[in-house]
C-alpha positions as CSV (number, residue, x, y, z in Angstrom):
1,M,22.8,19.4,-15.3
2,T,19.8,17.5,-14.0
3,S,19.7,15.3,-10.9
4,T,17.0,12.9,-9.8
5,L,16.2,12.2,-6.2
6,E,14.5,9.0,-5.2
7,R,12.7,8.7,-1.8
8,T,14.2,5.2,-1.2
9,A,16.4,3.8,1.5
10,P,20.1,3.2,0.7
11,R,20.9,-0.5,0.0
12,D,22.8,-1.1,3.3
13,L,20.1,0.4,5.5
14,A,17.2,-1.4,3.7
15,A,18.9,-4.8,4.1
16,E,19.2,-4.3,7.9
17,L,15.7,-3.2,8.6
18,P,12.8,-5.7,9.0
19,A,10.2,-6.1,6.3
20,R,7.1,-4.0,6.7
21,L,4.3,-6.5,6.5
22,S,0.6,-6.9,7.4
23,L,-0.7,-10.4,7.0
24,T,-4.2,-11.8,7.1
25,P,-5.0,-13.8,10.2
26,K,-5.3,-17.5,9.8
27,T,-8.9,-18.2,9.0
28,T,-11.0,-20.4,6.7
29,L,-12.1,-17.3,4.8
30,A,-10.1,-17.1,1.5
31,G,-9.6,-13.7,0.0
32,Q,-7.9,-12.1,-3.0
33,L,-4.8,-11.1,-0.9
34,D,-2.9,-12.6,2.0
35,G,-1.7,-9.3,3.2
36,A,0.5,-6.3,2.2
37,W,4.2,-5.5,1.9
38,W,5.6,-2.0,2.0
39,P,9.2,-2.1,0.7
40,R,11.6,0.7,1.4
41,S,13.0,0.8,-2.2
42,R,12.4,-0.6,-5.7
43,D,15.5,-2.8,-5.5
44,L,14.4,-6.4,-5.4
45,E,17.9,-7.7,-4.5
46,T,17.8,-5.6,-1.3
47,E,14.1,-5.9,-0.4
48,L,13.4,-9.7,-1.0
49,P,15.8,-11.1,1.6
50,P,14.2,-9.4,4.6
51,L,10.8,-10.3,3.2
52,A,11.7,-14.0,2.9
53,A,13.2,-14.0,6.4
54,A,10.1,-12.4,7.9
55,L,7.8,-14.9,6.2
56,E,9.8,-18.0,7.0
57,E,8.3,-18.6,10.4
58,P,4.6,-18.1,9.5
59,W,4.7,-19.5,5.9
60,G,7.8,-21.7,5.5
61,R,10.7,-21.3,3.1
62,I,9.9,-19.1,0.1
63,T,11.4,-20.5,-3.1
64,R,10.0,-18.4,-5.9
65,V,8.7,-14.9,-6.3
66,T,6.9,-13.3,-9.3
67,V,6.4,-9.6,-10.0
68,N,5.2,-7.4,-12.8
69,P,8.3,-5.6,-14.2
70,T,6.6,-2.2,-14.7
71,C,7.1,-1.3,-11.0
72,W,10.6,-2.6,-10.6
73,P,13.6,-1.0,-12.5
74,A,15.5,-4.3,-12.5
75,V,14.2,-7.8,-12.0
76,P,17.0,-10.2,-11.2
77,H,16.6,-13.9,-12.0
78,T,17.8,-15.0,-8.6
79,V,18.3,-13.3,-5.2
80,H,20.6,-14.8,-2.6
81,T,19.2,-14.8,0.9
82,A,20.4,-16.7,4.1
83,G,22.5,-19.3,2.2
84,R,19.8,-20.1,-0.3
85,T,18.5,-18.8,-3.6
86,L,15.1,-17.2,-4.4
87,H,14.1,-17.5,-8.0
88,V,12.4,-14.4,-9.3
89,G,10.1,-14.4,-12.3
90,W,8.2,-11.6,-14.0
91,F,4.9,-11.6,-15.9
92,T,3.4,-8.5,-17.6
93,E,0.0,-10.1,-17.1
94,Q,0.3,-10.0,-13.3
95,D,-1.2,-7.1,-11.5
96,P,1.6,-4.5,-11.1
97,D,0.6,-3.9,-7.5
98,K,0.9,-7.6,-6.4
99,L,3.7,-9.9,-5.5
100,I,3.2,-13.7,-5.6
101,L,5.3,-15.9,-3.3
102,L,5.6,-19.6,-3.8
103,S,6.8,-22.4,-1.5
104,Y,7.1,-26.1,-2.5
105,T,5.8,-27.3,0.8
106,V,3.1,-24.8,1.8
107,G,1.7,-23.1,-1.3
108,R,1.1,-19.7,-2.7
109,W,0.5,-16.2,-1.2
110,D,-0.4,-13.0,-2.9
111,L,0.7,-9.7,-1.3
112,L,-0.3,-6.2,-2.2
113,V,2.9,-4.2,-2.9
114,I,2.6,-0.7,-1.5
115,P,5.0,1.7,-3.4
116,P,8.0,2.8,-1.3
117,E,7.2,6.5,-1.8
118,T,3.7,6.1,-0.2
119,D,3.1,8.3,2.8
120,R,2.6,6.6,6.2
121,A,-1.2,7.3,6.5
122,A,-1.9,5.8,3.1
123,A,0.3,2.8,3.7
124,A,-1.4,2.1,7.0
125,R,-4.9,2.2,5.3
126,L,-3.6,-0.1,2.5
127,M,-2.0,-2.5,4.9
128,A,-5.2,-2.8,7.0
129,A,-7.4,-3.2,4.0
130,A,-5.2,-5.9,2.4
131,A,-5.2,-7.9,5.7
132,I,-9.0,-8.3,5.9
133,P,-9.9,-12.0,5.8
134,G,-12.1,-13.0,2.9
135,S,-11.8,-9.7,1.2
136,V,-12.8,-9.8,-2.5
137,L,-10.8,-6.6,-3.3
138,T,-7.8,-7.1,-5.6
139,A,-4.5,-5.2,-5.3
140,G,-5.4,-3.0,-8.2
141,V,-8.8,-2.1,-6.7
142,L,-7.2,-1.3,-3.3
143,M,-4.7,1.0,-5.0
144,A,-7.3,2.7,-7.0
145,N,-9.5,3.2,-3.9
146,E,-6.6,4.7,-2.0
147,A,-5.9,7.1,-4.9
148,V,-9.5,8.4,-4.5
149,I,-9.3,8.5,-0.7
150,G,-6.0,10.3,-0.8
151,R,-7.3,12.8,-3.3
152,G,-10.4,13.4,-1.1
153,I,-8.3,13.9,2.0
154,R,-6.1,16.5,0.2
155,D,-9.3,18.3,-1.0
156,V,-10.7,18.4,2.6
157,Q,-7.3,19.7,3.9
158,R,-7.4,22.4,1.2
159,Q,-10.9,23.3,2.1
160,E,-10.0,23.5,5.8
161,G,-7.1,25.7,4.9
162,G,-9.4,28.0,2.9
163,W,-11.8,28.1,5.9
164,E,-9.0,29.3,8.2
165,N,-7.7,31.8,5.6
166,E,-11.2,33.2,4.9
167,G,-12.0,33.9,8.6
168,G,-14.2,30.9,9.0
169,A,-17.1,32.0,6.9
170,C,-19.9,29.5,6.5
171,M,-19.9,28.6,2.8
172,S,-22.0,26.2,0.9
173,P,-20.5,24.6,-2.3
174,Y,-24.0,24.9,-3.8
175,A,-24.9,28.5,-3.0
176,S,-23.5,31.7,-1.7
177,L,-23.1,32.6,1.9
178,L,-25.5,30.9,4.3
179,D,-27.2,33.3,6.6
180,R,-28.1,32.3,10.2
181,S,-31.8,32.0,9.3
182,S,-31.1,29.1,7.1
183,L,-29.3,27.1,9.8
184,P,-31.4,24.8,12.0
185,V,-32.4,26.1,15.4
186,P,-31.8,23.6,18.2
187,G,-34.9,21.6,19.1
188,S,-36.7,22.6,15.9
189,T,-36.8,21.5,12.2
190,W,-35.6,23.3,9.1
191,R,-37.6,26.3,8.1
């Protein structure tokens, strides 16, 4: 028998917790994104009500949401929230890492969607990057950059672990052991 574990919050708990958001400050600089949203699960029926409630004060009443269905196991046509209905649409042409929110009175907002299983450090970097006013980076570019950064951080941690396990030997990735004569002497130049 095989079982699958998902690192997502249970439906009841996710509905009670506030939405995790980072929004661009109000400015005249228009960018590709208006901020980032880090849902706790991939259940739109559970995640959209707290998001709509959190955005009501700064942006007004959200009436429609669009997503790319590749990142969501189920895309409902409507989601009920606070006595009203959010209409949900899906478009395969839309960036899978982006959520589009629409309001009849105020306009449109694009949010980077950070996958729920993302670790806290990566999510913090992504939320900060998506909230930079006037940024020309798209949701897909930010996610690709984070994949590279995350991989680089894991490589550095692995190298540091090797350093500790090898007794702290001074190693160069381009040569063998460096001897002390090849290190700079304080107050002088390289020899």
